[in-house]
PyMOL CGO cylinders between C-alpha atoms (Angstrom):
from pymol import cmd
from pymol.cgo import CYLINDER

trace = [
    CYLINDER, 0.00, 0.00, 0.00, 1.29, 3.51, -0.79, 0.3, 1, 1, 1, 1, 1, 1,
    CYLINDER, 1.29, 3.51, -0.79, 0.10, 4.43, 2.72, 0.3, 1, 1, 1, 1, 1, 1,
    CYLINDER, 0.10, 4.43, 2.72, 2.79, 2.24, 4.29, 0.3, 1, 1, 1, 1, 1, 1,
    CYLINDER, 2.79, 2.24, 4.29, 5.96, 3.55, 2.65, 0.3, 1, 1, 1, 1, 1, 1,
    CYLINDER, 5.96, 3.55, 2.65, 9.29, 4.08, 4.45, 0.3, 1, 1, 1, 1, 1, 1,
    CYLINDER, 9.29, 4.08, 4.45, 8.32, 7.62, 5.45, 0.3, 1, 1, 1, 1, 1, 1,
    CYLINDER, 8.32, 7.62, 5.45, 5.09, 6.53, 7.13, 0.3, 1, 1, 1, 1, 1, 1,
    CYLINDER, 5.09, 6.53, 7.13, 4.90, 6.52, 10.93, 0.3, 1, 1, 1, 1, 1, 1,
    CYLINDER, 4.90, 6.52, 10.93, 3.65, 2.93, 10.86, 0.3, 1, 1, 1, 1, 1, 1,
    CYLINDER, 3.65, 2.93, 10.86, 6.27, 1.61, 8.44, 0.3, 1, 1, 1, 1, 1, 1,
    CYLINDER, 6.27, 1.61, 8.44, 8.24, -0.08, 11.23, 0.3, 1, 1, 1, 1, 1, 1,
    CYLINDER, 8.24, -0.08, 11.23, 7.55, -0.46, 14.98, 0.3, 1, 1, 1, 1, 1, 1,
    CYLINDER, 7.55, -0.46, 14.98, 9.91, 1.76, 17.03, 0.3, 1, 1, 1, 1, 1, 1,
    CYLINDER, 9.91, 1.76, 17.03, 10.28, -1.02, 19.63, 0.3, 1, 1, 1, 1, 1, 1,
    CYLINDER, 10.28, -1.02, 19.63, 9.18, -4.61, 20.16, 0.3, 1, 1, 1, 1, 1, 1,
    CYLINDER, 9.18, -4.61, 20.16, 6.53, -4.79, 21.24, 0.3, 1, 1, 1, 1, 1, 1,
    CYLINDER, 6.53, -4.79, 21.24, 5.48, -1.23, 20.45, 0.3, 1, 1, 1, 1, 1, 1,
    CYLINDER, 5.48, -1.23, 20.45, 3.47, 0.80, 22.94, 0.3, 1, 1, 1, 1, 1, 1,
    CYLINDER, 3.47, 0.80, 22.94, -0.31, 0.42, 23.02, 0.3, 1, 1, 1, 1, 1, 1,
    CYLINDER, -0.31, 0.42, 23.02, -0.80, 3.87, 21.47, 0.3, 1, 1, 1, 1, 1, 1,
    CYLINDER, -0.80, 3.87, 21.47, 1.49, 3.20, 18.49, 0.3, 1, 1, 1, 1, 1, 1,
    CYLINDER, 1.49, 3.20, 18.49, -0.43, 3.85, 15.21, 0.3, 1, 1, 1, 1, 1, 1,
    CYLINDER, -0.43, 3.85, 15.21, -0.86, 0.59, 13.34, 0.3, 1, 1, 1, 1, 1, 1,
    CYLINDER, -0.86, 0.59, 13.34, -3.17, 1.79, 10.57, 0.3, 1, 1, 1, 1, 1, 1,
    CYLINDER, -3.17, 1.79, 10.57, -3.10, 5.36, 9.20, 0.3, 1, 1, 1, 1, 1, 1,
    CYLINDER, -3.10, 5.36, 9.20, -5.41, 6.53, 6.41, 0.3, 1, 1, 1, 1, 1, 1,
    CYLINDER, -5.41, 6.53, 6.41, -4.58, 8.73, 3.43, 0.3, 1, 1, 1, 1, 1, 1,
    CYLINDER, -4.58, 8.73, 3.43, -5.45, 11.88, 5.40, 0.3, 1, 1, 1, 1, 1, 1,
    CYLINDER, -5.45, 11.88, 5.40, -2.93, 10.99, 8.09, 0.3, 1, 1, 1, 1, 1, 1,
    CYLINDER, -2.93, 10.99, 8.09, -5.60, 10.03, 10.60, 0.3, 1, 1, 1, 1, 1, 1,
    CYLINDER, -5.60, 10.03, 10.60, -4.80, 7.09, 12.89, 0.3, 1, 1, 1, 1, 1, 1,
    CYLINDER, -4.80, 7.09, 12.89, -7.46, 4.44, 12.33, 0.3, 1, 1, 1, 1, 1, 1,
    CYLINDER, -7.46, 4.44, 12.33, -6.14, 1.72, 14.67, 0.3, 1, 1, 1, 1, 1, 1,
    CYLINDER, -6.14, 1.72, 14.67, -3.54, 1.60, 17.42, 0.3, 1, 1, 1, 1, 1, 1,
    CYLINDER, -3.54, 1.60, 17.42, -1.56, -1.38, 18.69, 0.3, 1, 1, 1, 1, 1, 1,
    CYLINDER, -1.56, -1.38, 18.69, -3.60, -1.78, 21.87, 0.3, 1, 1, 1, 1, 1, 1,
    CYLINDER, -3.60, -1.78, 21.87, -7.00, -1.64, 20.14, 0.3, 1, 1, 1, 1, 1, 1,
    CYLINDER, -7.00, -1.64, 20.14, -9.12, -4.77, 20.32, 0.3, 1, 1, 1, 1, 1, 1,
    CYLINDER, -9.12, -4.77, 20.32, -9.84, -4.43, 16.59, 0.3, 1, 1, 1, 1, 1, 1,
    CYLINDER, -9.84, -4.43, 16.59, -7.46, -3.33, 13.84, 0.3, 1, 1, 1, 1, 1, 1,
    CYLINDER, -7.46, -3.33, 13.84, -9.30, -1.89, 10.85, 0.3, 1, 1, 1, 1, 1, 1,
    CYLINDER, -9.30, -1.89, 10.85, -7.43, -2.63, 7.64, 0.3, 1, 1, 1, 1, 1, 1,
    CYLINDER, -7.43, -2.63, 7.64, -9.77, -0.58, 5.43, 0.3, 1, 1, 1, 1, 1, 1,
    CYLINDER, -9.77, -0.58, 5.43, -7.11, 1.95, 4.29, 0.3, 1, 1, 1, 1, 1, 1,
    CYLINDER, -7.11, 1.95, 4.29, -4.91, -0.91, 3.08, 0.3, 1, 1, 1, 1, 1, 1,
    CYLINDER, -4.91, -0.91, 3.08, -7.61, -3.15, 1.62, 0.3, 1, 1, 1, 1, 1, 1,
    CYLINDER, -7.61, -3.15, 1.62, -9.99, -0.40, 0.39, 0.3, 1, 1, 1, 1, 1, 1,
    CYLINDER, -9.99, -0.40, 0.39, -12.86, -2.46, 1.80, 0.3, 1, 1, 1, 1, 1, 1,
    CYLINDER, -12.86, -2.46, 1.80, -14.04, -3.29, 5.33, 0.3, 1, 1, 1, 1, 1, 1,
    CYLINDER, -14.04, -3.29, 5.33, -11.63, -5.87, 6.79, 0.3, 1, 1, 1, 1, 1, 1,
    CYLINDER, -11.63, -5.87, 6.79, -10.65, -6.18, 10.43, 0.3, 1, 1, 1, 1, 1, 1,
    CYLINDER, -10.65, -6.18, 10.43, -8.41, -8.18, 12.74, 0.3, 1, 1, 1, 1, 1, 1,
    CYLINDER, -8.41, -8.18, 12.74, -10.33, -8.90, 15.95, 0.3, 1, 1, 1, 1, 1, 1,
    CYLINDER, -10.33, -8.90, 15.95, -8.19, -9.82, 18.94, 0.3, 1, 1, 1, 1, 1, 1,
    CYLINDER, -8.19, -9.82, 18.94, -11.14, -10.88, 21.04, 0.3, 1, 1, 1, 1, 1, 1,
    CYLINDER, -11.14, -10.88, 21.04, -10.58, -8.75, 24.15, 0.3, 1, 1, 1, 1, 1, 1,
    CYLINDER, -10.58, -8.75, 24.15, -13.16, -6.12, 23.22, 0.3, 1, 1, 1, 1, 1, 1,
    CYLINDER, -13.16, -6.12, 23.22, -16.40, -6.19, 21.28, 0.3, 1, 1, 1, 1, 1, 1,
    CYLINDER, -16.40, -6.19, 21.28, -16.92, -9.59, 19.68, 0.3, 1, 1, 1, 1, 1, 1,
    CYLINDER, -16.92, -9.59, 19.68, -19.71, -10.70, 17.36, 0.3, 1, 1, 1, 1, 1, 1,
    CYLINDER, -19.71, -10.70, 17.36, -19.76, -14.08, 15.64, 0.3, 1, 1, 1, 1, 1, 1,
    CYLINDER, -19.76, -14.08, 15.64, -16.32, -14.85, 16.99, 0.3, 1, 1, 1, 1, 1, 1,
    CYLINDER, -16.32, -14.85, 16.99, -14.69, -16.28, 20.10, 0.3, 1, 1, 1, 1, 1, 1,
    CYLINDER, -14.69, -16.28, 20.10, -13.70, -14.05, 23.01, 0.3, 1, 1, 1, 1, 1, 1,
    CYLINDER, -13.70, -14.05, 23.01, -10.04, -14.15, 24.05, 0.3, 1, 1, 1, 1, 1, 1,
    CYLINDER, -10.04, -14.15, 24.05, -8.67, -13.15, 27.45, 0.3, 1, 1, 1, 1, 1, 1,
    CYLINDER, -8.67, -13.15, 27.45, -6.46, -10.00, 27.57, 0.3, 1, 1, 1, 1, 1, 1,
    CYLINDER, -6.46, -10.00, 27.57, -3.12, -11.80, 28.08, 0.3, 1, 1, 1, 1, 1, 1,
    CYLINDER, -3.12, -11.80, 28.08, -3.68, -14.12, 25.12, 0.3, 1, 1, 1, 1, 1, 1,
    CYLINDER, -3.68, -14.12, 25.12, -5.01, -11.20, 23.07, 0.3, 1, 1, 1, 1, 1, 1,
    CYLINDER, -5.01, -11.20, 23.07, -1.69, -9.42, 23.63, 0.3, 1, 1, 1, 1, 1, 1,
    CYLINDER, -1.69, -9.42, 23.63, 0.15, -12.52, 22.40, 0.3, 1, 1, 1, 1, 1, 1,
    CYLINDER, 0.15, -12.52, 22.40, -2.11, -12.54, 19.34, 0.3, 1, 1, 1, 1, 1, 1,
    CYLINDER, -2.11, -12.54, 19.34, -1.15, -8.91, 18.68, 0.3, 1, 1, 1, 1, 1, 1,
    CYLINDER, -1.15, -8.91, 18.68, 2.50, -9.97, 18.68, 0.3, 1, 1, 1, 1, 1, 1,
    CYLINDER, 2.50, -9.97, 18.68, 1.68, -12.72, 16.19, 0.3, 1, 1, 1, 1, 1, 1,
    CYLINDER, 1.68, -12.72, 16.19, -0.18, -10.21, 13.99, 0.3, 1, 1, 1, 1, 1, 1,
    CYLINDER, -0.18, -10.21, 13.99, 2.80, -7.87, 14.26, 0.3, 1, 1, 1, 1, 1, 1,
    CYLINDER, 2.80, -7.87, 14.26, 5.07, -10.67, 13.08, 0.3, 1, 1, 1, 1, 1, 1,
    CYLINDER, 5.07, -10.67, 13.08, 2.80, -11.33, 10.11, 0.3, 1, 1, 1, 1, 1, 1,
    CYLINDER, 2.80, -11.33, 10.11, 2.92, -7.66, 9.07, 0.3, 1, 1, 1, 1, 1, 1,
    CYLINDER, 2.92, -7.66, 9.07, 6.37, -6.40, 10.08, 0.3, 1, 1, 1, 1, 1, 1,
    CYLINDER, 6.37, -6.40, 10.08, 8.34, -9.62, 10.51, 0.3, 1, 1, 1, 1, 1, 1,
    CYLINDER, 8.34, -9.62, 10.51, 11.11, -10.87, 8.19, 0.3, 1, 1, 1, 1, 1, 1,
    CYLINDER, 11.11, -10.87, 8.19, 8.56, -12.64, 6.00, 0.3, 1, 1, 1, 1, 1, 1,
    CYLINDER, 8.56, -12.64, 6.00, 5.79, -10.06, 6.35, 0.3, 1, 1, 1, 1, 1, 1,
    CYLINDER, 5.79, -10.06, 6.35, 2.63, -10.50, 4.29, 0.3, 1, 1, 1, 1, 1, 1,
    CYLINDER, 2.63, -10.50, 4.29, 2.49, -8.35, 1.17, 0.3, 1, 1, 1, 1, 1, 1,
    CYLINDER, 2.49, -8.35, 1.17, -1.29, -8.44, 0.80, 0.3, 1, 1, 1, 1, 1, 1,
    CYLINDER, -1.29, -8.44, 0.80, -4.26, -8.10, 3.12, 0.3, 1, 1, 1, 1, 1, 1,
    CYLINDER, -4.26, -8.10, 3.12, -5.62, -11.44, 1.92, 0.3, 1, 1, 1, 1, 1, 1,
    CYLINDER, -5.62, -11.44, 1.92, -2.45, -13.30, 2.92, 0.3, 1, 1, 1, 1, 1, 1,
    CYLINDER, -2.45, -13.30, 2.92, -2.44, -11.49, 6.26, 0.3, 1, 1, 1, 1, 1, 1,
    CYLINDER, -2.44, -11.49, 6.26, -6.05, -12.30, 7.14, 0.3, 1, 1, 1, 1, 1, 1,
    CYLINDER, -6.05, -12.30, 7.14, -5.71, -15.95, 6.11, 0.3, 1, 1, 1, 1, 1, 1,
    CYLINDER, -5.71, -15.95, 6.11, -2.66, -16.45, 8.31, 0.3, 1, 1, 1, 1, 1, 1,
    CYLINDER, -2.66, -16.45, 8.31, -4.18, -14.44, 11.14, 0.3, 1, 1, 1, 1, 1, 1,
    CYLINDER, -4.18, -14.44, 11.14, -7.36, -16.54, 11.15, 0.3, 1, 1, 1, 1, 1, 1,
    CYLINDER, -7.36, -16.54, 11.15, -5.28, -19.70, 11.69, 0.3, 1, 1, 1, 1, 1, 1,
    CYLINDER, -5.28, -19.70, 11.69, -3.25, -18.20, 14.53, 0.3, 1, 1, 1, 1, 1, 1,
    CYLINDER, -3.25, -18.20, 14.53, -6.39, -16.72, 16.10, 0.3, 1, 1, 1, 1, 1, 1,
    CYLINDER, -6.39, -16.72, 16.10, -8.04, -20.15, 16.25, 0.3, 1, 1, 1, 1, 1, 1,
    CYLINDER, -8.04, -20.15, 16.25, -4.96, -21.56, 18.02, 0.3, 1, 1, 1, 1, 1, 1,
    CYLINDER, -4.96, -21.56, 18.02, -4.81, -18.68, 20.52, 0.3, 1, 1, 1, 1, 1, 1,
    CYLINDER, -4.81, -18.68, 20.52, -8.56, -18.83, 21.13, 0.3, 1, 1, 1, 1, 1, 1,
    CYLINDER, -8.56, -18.83, 21.13, -8.23, -22.56, 21.85, 0.3, 1, 1, 1, 1, 1, 1,
    CYLINDER, -8.23, -22.56, 21.85, -5.60, -21.78, 24.48, 0.3, 1, 1, 1, 1, 1, 1,
    CYLINDER, -5.60, -21.78, 24.48, -7.79, -19.06, 26.01, 0.3, 1, 1, 1, 1, 1, 1,
    CYLINDER, -7.79, -19.06, 26.01, -10.77, -21.42, 26.21, 0.3, 1, 1, 1, 1, 1, 1,
    CYLINDER, -10.77, -21.42, 26.21, -8.61, -23.97, 28.02, 0.3, 1, 1, 1, 1, 1, 1,
    CYLINDER, -8.61, -23.97, 28.02, -7.22, -21.47, 30.52, 0.3, 1, 1, 1, 1, 1, 1,
    CYLINDER, -7.22, -21.47, 30.52, -3.61, -21.47, 29.32, 0.3, 1, 1, 1, 1, 1, 1,
    CYLINDER, -3.61, -21.47, 29.32, -1.36, -18.92, 27.63, 0.3, 1, 1, 1, 1, 1, 1,
    CYLINDER, -1.36, -18.92, 27.63, -0.62, -19.51, 23.97, 0.3, 1, 1, 1, 1, 1, 1,
    CYLINDER, -0.62, -19.51, 23.97, 3.06, -19.06, 24.80, 0.3, 1, 1, 1, 1, 1, 1,
    CYLINDER, 3.06, -19.06, 24.80, 2.77, -22.13, 27.07, 0.3, 1, 1, 1, 1, 1, 1,
    CYLINDER, 2.77, -22.13, 27.07, 1.06, -24.35, 24.49, 0.3, 1, 1, 1, 1, 1, 1,
    CYLINDER, 1.06, -24.35, 24.49, 4.19, -26.49, 24.08, 0.3, 1, 1, 1, 1, 1, 1,
    CYLINDER, 4.19, -26.49, 24.08, 3.75, -27.56, 27.71, 0.3, 1, 1, 1, 1, 1, 1,
    CYLINDER, 3.75, -27.56, 27.71, 0.16, -28.74, 27.14, 0.3, 1, 1, 1, 1, 1, 1,
    CYLINDER, 0.16, -28.74, 27.14, 0.18, -31.37, 24.36, 0.3, 1, 1, 1, 1, 1, 1,
    CYLINDER, 0.18, -31.37, 24.36, -3.36, -32.42, 25.26, 0.3, 1, 1, 1, 1, 1, 1,
    CYLINDER, -3.36, -32.42, 25.26, -4.57, -28.95, 24.22, 0.3, 1, 1, 1, 1, 1, 1,
    CYLINDER, -4.57, -28.95, 24.22, -2.40, -28.95, 21.10, 0.3, 1, 1, 1, 1, 1, 1,
    CYLINDER, -2.40, -28.95, 21.10, -3.98, -32.26, 20.07, 0.3, 1, 1, 1, 1, 1, 1,
    CYLINDER, -3.98, -32.26, 20.07, -7.30, -30.41, 19.66, 0.3, 1, 1, 1, 1, 1, 1,
    CYLINDER, -7.30, -30.41, 19.66, -5.96, -28.08, 16.95, 0.3, 1, 1, 1, 1, 1, 1,
    CYLINDER, -5.96, -28.08, 16.95, -6.85, -30.38, 14.00, 0.3, 1, 1, 1, 1, 1, 1,
    CYLINDER, -6.85, -30.38, 14.00, -10.48, -30.40, 15.16, 0.3, 1, 1, 1, 1, 1, 1,
    CYLINDER, -10.48, -30.40, 15.16, -10.79, -26.60, 15.05, 0.3, 1, 1, 1, 1, 1, 1,
    CYLINDER, -10.79, -26.60, 15.05, -9.00, -26.05, 11.74, 0.3, 1, 1, 1, 1, 1, 1,
    CYLINDER, -9.00, -26.05, 11.74, -10.97, -25.58, 8.56, 0.3, 1, 1, 1, 1, 1, 1,
    CYLINDER, -10.97, -25.58, 8.56, -9.92, -28.53, 6.34, 0.3, 1, 1, 1, 1, 1, 1,
    CYLINDER, -9.92, -28.53, 6.34, -8.96, -26.21, 3.49, 0.3, 1, 1, 1, 1, 1, 1,
    CYLINDER, -8.96, -26.21, 3.49, -6.53, -24.39, 5.80, 0.3, 1, 1, 1, 1, 1, 1,
    CYLINDER, -6.53, -24.39, 5.80, -4.88, -27.46, 7.35, 0.3, 1, 1, 1, 1, 1, 1,
    CYLINDER, -4.88, -27.46, 7.35, -1.87, -27.34, 5.04, 0.3, 1, 1, 1, 1, 1, 1,
    CYLINDER, -1.87, -27.34, 5.04, -1.44, -23.60, 5.43, 0.3, 1, 1, 1, 1, 1, 1,
    CYLINDER, -1.44, -23.60, 5.43, -1.62, -24.03, 9.22, 0.3, 1, 1, 1, 1, 1, 1,
    CYLINDER, -1.62, -24.03, 9.22, 1.53, -26.15, 9.17, 0.3, 1, 1, 1, 1, 1, 1,
    CYLINDER, 1.53, -26.15, 9.17, 3.35, -23.50, 7.12, 0.3, 1, 1, 1, 1, 1, 1,
    CYLINDER, 3.35, -23.50, 7.12, 2.21, -20.62, 9.37, 0.3, 1, 1, 1, 1, 1, 1,
    CYLINDER, 2.21, -20.62, 9.37, 3.08, -22.45, 12.59, 0.3, 1, 1, 1, 1, 1, 1,
    CYLINDER, 3.08, -22.45, 12.59, 6.50, -23.33, 11.13, 0.3, 1, 1, 1, 1, 1, 1,
    CYLINDER, 6.50, -23.33, 11.13, 6.96, -19.63, 10.41, 0.3, 1, 1, 1, 1, 1, 1,
    CYLINDER, 6.96, -19.63, 10.41, 6.13, -18.76, 14.02, 0.3, 1, 1, 1, 1, 1, 1,
    CYLINDER, 6.13, -18.76, 14.02, 8.68, -21.32, 15.21, 0.3, 1, 1, 1, 1, 1, 1,
    CYLINDER, 8.68, -21.32, 15.21, 11.35, -20.05, 12.81, 0.3, 1, 1, 1, 1, 1, 1,
    CYLINDER, 11.35, -20.05, 12.81, 11.00, -16.52, 14.16, 0.3, 1, 1, 1, 1, 1, 1,
    CYLINDER, 11.00, -16.52, 14.16, 10.39, -17.46, 17.80, 0.3, 1, 1, 1, 1, 1, 1,
    CYLINDER, 10.39, -17.46, 17.80, 13.57, -15.70, 18.93, 0.3, 1, 1, 1, 1, 1, 1,
    CYLINDER, 13.57, -15.70, 18.93, 12.38, -12.44, 17.42, 0.3, 1, 1, 1, 1, 1, 1,
    CYLINDER, 12.38, -12.44, 17.42, 8.83, -13.04, 18.60, 0.3, 1, 1, 1, 1, 1, 1,
    CYLINDER, 8.83, -13.04, 18.60, 9.77, -13.98, 22.16, 0.3, 1, 1, 1, 1, 1, 1,
    CYLINDER, 9.77, -13.98, 22.16, 7.77, -17.23, 22.20, 0.3, 1, 1, 1, 1, 1, 1,
    CYLINDER, 7.77, -17.23, 22.20, 6.40, -19.95, 19.95, 0.3, 1, 1, 1, 1, 1, 1,
    CYLINDER, 6.40, -19.95, 19.95, 3.15, -21.89, 19.74, 0.3, 1, 1, 1, 1, 1, 1,
    CYLINDER, 3.15, -21.89, 19.74, 4.42, -25.37, 18.83, 0.3, 1, 1, 1, 1, 1, 1,
    CYLINDER, 4.42, -25.37, 18.83, 7.95, -26.77, 18.85, 0.3, 1, 1, 1, 1, 1, 1,
    CYLINDER, 7.95, -26.77, 18.85, 9.20, -29.20, 16.19, 0.3, 1, 1, 1, 1, 1, 1,
    CYLINDER, 9.20, -29.20, 16.19, 7.84, -32.22, 18.03, 0.3, 1, 1, 1, 1, 1, 1,
    CYLINDER, 7.84, -32.22, 18.03, 4.44, -30.55, 18.36, 0.3, 1, 1, 1, 1, 1, 1,
    CYLINDER, 4.44, -30.55, 18.36, 4.42, -29.64, 14.67, 0.3, 1, 1, 1, 1, 1, 1,
    CYLINDER, 4.42, -29.64, 14.67, 5.27, -33.23, 13.73, 0.3, 1, 1, 1, 1, 1, 1,
    CYLINDER, 5.27, -33.23, 13.73, 2.37, -34.52, 15.85, 0.3, 1, 1, 1, 1, 1, 1,
    CYLINDER, 2.37, -34.52, 15.85, 0.02, -31.95, 14.33, 0.3, 1, 1, 1, 1, 1, 1,
    CYLINDER, 0.02, -31.95, 14.33, 1.06, -32.81, 10.79, 0.3, 1, 1, 1, 1, 1, 1,
    CYLINDER, 1.06, -32.81, 10.79, 0.54, -36.51, 11.47, 0.3, 1, 1, 1, 1, 1, 1,
    CYLINDER, 0.54, -36.51, 11.47, -2.95, -35.81, 12.82, 0.3, 1, 1, 1, 1, 1, 1,
    CYLINDER, -2.95, -35.81, 12.82, -4.16, -33.72, 9.88, 0.3, 1, 1, 1, 1, 1, 1,
    CYLINDER, -4.16, -33.72, 9.88, -6.71, -35.44, 7.60, 0.3, 1, 1, 1, 1, 1, 1,
    CYLINDER, -6.71, -35.44, 7.60, -4.58, -35.08, 4.46, 0.3, 1, 1, 1, 1, 1, 1,
    CYLINDER, -4.58, -35.08, 4.46, -1.47, -36.57, 6.06, 0.3, 1, 1, 1, 1, 1, 1,
    CYLINDER, -1.47, -36.57, 6.06, 0.26, -38.93, 3.62, 0.3, 1, 1, 1, 1, 1, 1,
    CYLINDER, 0.26, -38.93, 3.62, 1.09, -42.27, 5.27, 0.3, 1, 1, 1, 1, 1, 1,
    CYLINDER, 1.09, -42.27, 5.27, 3.04, -43.65, 2.31, 0.3, 1, 1, 1, 1, 1, 1,
    CYLINDER, 3.04, -43.65, 2.31, 5.32, -42.44, -0.44, 0.3, 1, 1, 1, 1, 1, 1,
    CYLINDER, 5.32, -42.44, -0.44, 3.37, -40.85, -3.28, 0.3, 1, 1, 1, 1, 1, 1,
    CYLINDER, 3.37, -40.85, -3.28, 4.41, -40.03, -6.85, 0.3, 1, 1, 1, 1, 1, 1,
    CYLINDER, 4.41, -40.03, -6.85, 3.52, -36.38, -6.30, 0.3, 1, 1, 1, 1, 1, 1,
    CYLINDER, 3.52, -36.38, -6.30, 4.33, -33.71, -3.72, 0.3, 1, 1, 1, 1, 1, 1,
    CYLINDER, 4.33, -33.71, -3.72, 1.77, -33.70, -0.87, 0.3, 1, 1, 1, 1, 1, 1,
    CYLINDER, 1.77, -33.70, -0.87, 0.02, -30.32, -0.46, 0.3, 1, 1, 1, 1, 1, 1,
    CYLINDER, 0.02, -30.32, -0.46, 1.88, -29.50, 2.76, 0.3, 1, 1, 1, 1, 1, 1,
    CYLINDER, 1.88, -29.50, 2.76, 5.26, -30.01, 1.04, 0.3, 1, 1, 1, 1, 1, 1,
    CYLINDER, 5.26, -30.01, 1.04, 4.16, -27.93, -1.95, 0.3, 1, 1, 1, 1, 1, 1,
    CYLINDER, 4.16, -27.93, -1.95, 2.99, -25.14, 0.38, 0.3, 1, 1, 1, 1, 1, 1,
    CYLINDER, 2.99, -25.14, 0.38, 6.35, -25.23, 2.16, 0.3, 1, 1, 1, 1, 1, 1,
    CYLINDER, 6.35, -25.23, 2.16, 8.22, -25.03, -1.18, 0.3, 1, 1, 1, 1, 1, 1,
    CYLINDER, 8.22, -25.03, -1.18, 6.09, -22.09, -2.28, 0.3, 1, 1, 1, 1, 1, 1,
    CYLINDER, 6.09, -22.09, -2.28, 6.85, -20.31, 0.99, 0.3, 1, 1, 1, 1, 1, 1,
    CYLINDER, 6.85, -20.31, 0.99, 10.59, -20.86, 0.58, 0.3, 1, 1, 1, 1, 1, 1,
    CYLINDER, 10.59, -20.86, 0.58, 10.41, -19.65, -3.02, 0.3, 1, 1, 1, 1, 1, 1,
    CYLINDER, 10.41, -19.65, -3.02, 8.61, -16.51, -1.84, 0.3, 1, 1, 1, 1, 1, 1,
    CYLINDER, 8.61, -16.51, -1.84, 11.37, -15.90, 0.72, 0.3, 1, 1, 1, 1, 1, 1,
    CYLINDER, 11.37, -15.90, 0.72, 13.97, -16.32, -2.04, 0.3, 1, 1, 1, 1, 1, 1,
    CYLINDER, 13.97, -16.32, -2.04, 12.15, -13.80, -4.25, 0.3, 1, 1, 1, 1, 1, 1,
    CYLINDER, 12.15, -13.80, -4.25, 11.84, -11.36, -1.35, 0.3, 1, 1, 1, 1, 1, 1,
    CYLINDER, 11.84, -11.36, -1.35, 15.59, -11.65, -0.72, 0.3, 1, 1, 1, 1, 1, 1,
    CYLINDER, 15.59, -11.65, -0.72, 16.26, -11.00, -4.41, 0.3, 1, 1, 1, 1, 1, 1,
    CYLINDER, 16.26, -11.00, -4.41, 14.05, -7.90, -4.40, 0.3, 1, 1, 1, 1, 1, 1,
    CYLINDER, 14.05, -7.90, -4.40, 16.04, -6.47, -1.50, 0.3, 1, 1, 1, 1, 1, 1,
    CYLINDER, 16.04, -6.47, -1.50, 19.22, -6.68, -3.62, 0.3, 1, 1, 1, 1, 1, 1,
    CYLINDER, 19.22, -6.68, -3.62, 17.66, -6.16, -7.04, 0.3, 1, 1, 1, 1, 1, 1,
    CYLINDER, 17.66, -6.16, -7.04, 19.48, -2.91, -7.80, 0.3, 1, 1, 1, 1, 1, 1,
    CYLINDER, 19.48, -2.91, -7.80, 22.83, -4.48, -7.05, 0.3, 1, 1, 1, 1, 1, 1,
    CYLINDER, 22.83, -4.48, -7.05, 22.06, -7.51, -9.24, 0.3, 1, 1, 1, 1, 1, 1,
    CYLINDER, 22.06, -7.51, -9.24, 21.11, -5.19, -12.09, 0.3, 1, 1, 1, 1, 1, 1,
    CYLINDER, 21.11, -5.19, -12.09, 24.25, -3.09, -11.59, 0.3, 1, 1, 1, 1, 1, 1,
    CYLINDER, 24.25, -3.09, -11.59, 26.37, -6.24, -11.66, 0.3, 1, 1, 1, 1, 1, 1,
    CYLINDER, 26.37, -6.24, -11.66, 24.66, -7.35, -14.87, 0.3, 1, 1, 1, 1, 1, 1,
    CYLINDER, 24.66, -7.35, -14.87, 25.21, -3.97, -16.55, 0.3, 1, 1, 1, 1, 1, 1,
    CYLINDER, 25.21, -3.97, -16.55, 28.86, -3.99, -15.46, 0.3, 1, 1, 1, 1, 1, 1,
    CYLINDER, 28.86, -3.99, -15.46, 29.36, -7.46, -16.98, 0.3, 1, 1, 1, 1, 1, 1,
    CYLINDER, 29.36, -7.46, -16.98, 27.67, -6.49, -20.27, 0.3, 1, 1, 1, 1, 1, 1,
    CYLINDER, 27.67, -6.49, -20.27, 29.76, -3.30, -20.53, 0.3, 1, 1, 1, 1, 1, 1,
    CYLINDER, 29.76, -3.30, -20.53, 32.93, -5.28, -19.81, 0.3, 1, 1, 1, 1, 1, 1,
    CYLINDER, 32.93, -5.28, -19.81, 32.18, -7.83, -22.55, 0.3, 1, 1, 1, 1, 1, 1,
    CYLINDER, 32.18, -7.83, -22.55, 31.36, -5.04, -25.00, 0.3, 1, 1, 1, 1, 1, 1,
    CYLINDER, 31.36, -5.04, -25.00, 34.52, -3.12, -24.12, 0.3, 1, 1, 1, 1, 1, 1,
    CYLINDER, 34.52, -3.12, -24.12, 36.78, -6.16, -24.39, 0.3, 1, 1, 1, 1, 1, 1,
    CYLINDER, 36.78, -6.16, -24.39, 35.28, -7.29, -27.71, 0.3, 1, 1, 1, 1, 1, 1,
    CYLINDER, 35.28, -7.29, -27.71, 35.02, -3.89, -29.34, 0.3, 1, 1, 1, 1, 1, 1,
    CYLINDER, 35.02, -3.89, -29.34, 31.21, -3.88, -29.37, 0.3, 1, 1, 1, 1, 1, 1,
    CYLINDER, 31.21, -3.88, -29.37, 28.25, -5.63, -27.80, 0.3, 1, 1, 1, 1, 1, 1,
    CYLINDER, 28.25, -5.63, -27.80, 27.44, -7.30, -31.13, 0.3, 1, 1, 1, 1, 1, 1,
    CYLINDER, 27.44, -7.30, -31.13, 30.98, -8.70, -31.36, 0.3, 1, 1, 1, 1, 1, 1,
    CYLINDER, 30.98, -8.70, -31.36, 30.79, -9.94, -27.78, 0.3, 1, 1, 1, 1, 1, 1,
]
cmd.load_cgo(trace, "trace")
């Protein structure tokens, strides 16, 4: 979004976690629409249509309430999705990932534990497959892997590697034998890694192009002309 360029106040959090009054969403007129501590983040200025992230510790309709401590953990997870090393580049990607993480955090809240302690309660983690929408089961593995990969930055994780392995084995589409094609969860992982590779390239794109131009000029200079080279 052009509203979230490097000069914008919400381009990057000044600290981690940011203060509750830090502006998360700012509209084109410079008005703060949502702050970090709000129970609902309105993404309208980014999506150009009504879309929200509801953390469950305020007004809830047609969704599960989440206790304040777990809601704060969910804000950190949302912050990772937006400003983390592999931040979402579209509102659709953000909301899809957020919905998965929200279900996991809400499950913890309903069972009276902190999401950051989920690794200590495997009996609660075993209930995750039952609450996941089947179409999002594969993406859930990818998102939870992402949370684990950036747990040092985040300050906690939801599932460790053993927990992820148990979850993957419990999912309905788990492949129990070798197949002649890539299972959906493996394909999703490969797509995620490819996206990370492309993101890394984009960060250095100008230098790659400069290197290419230097090489072309060198060949042309050494051969007398580009056509001769």
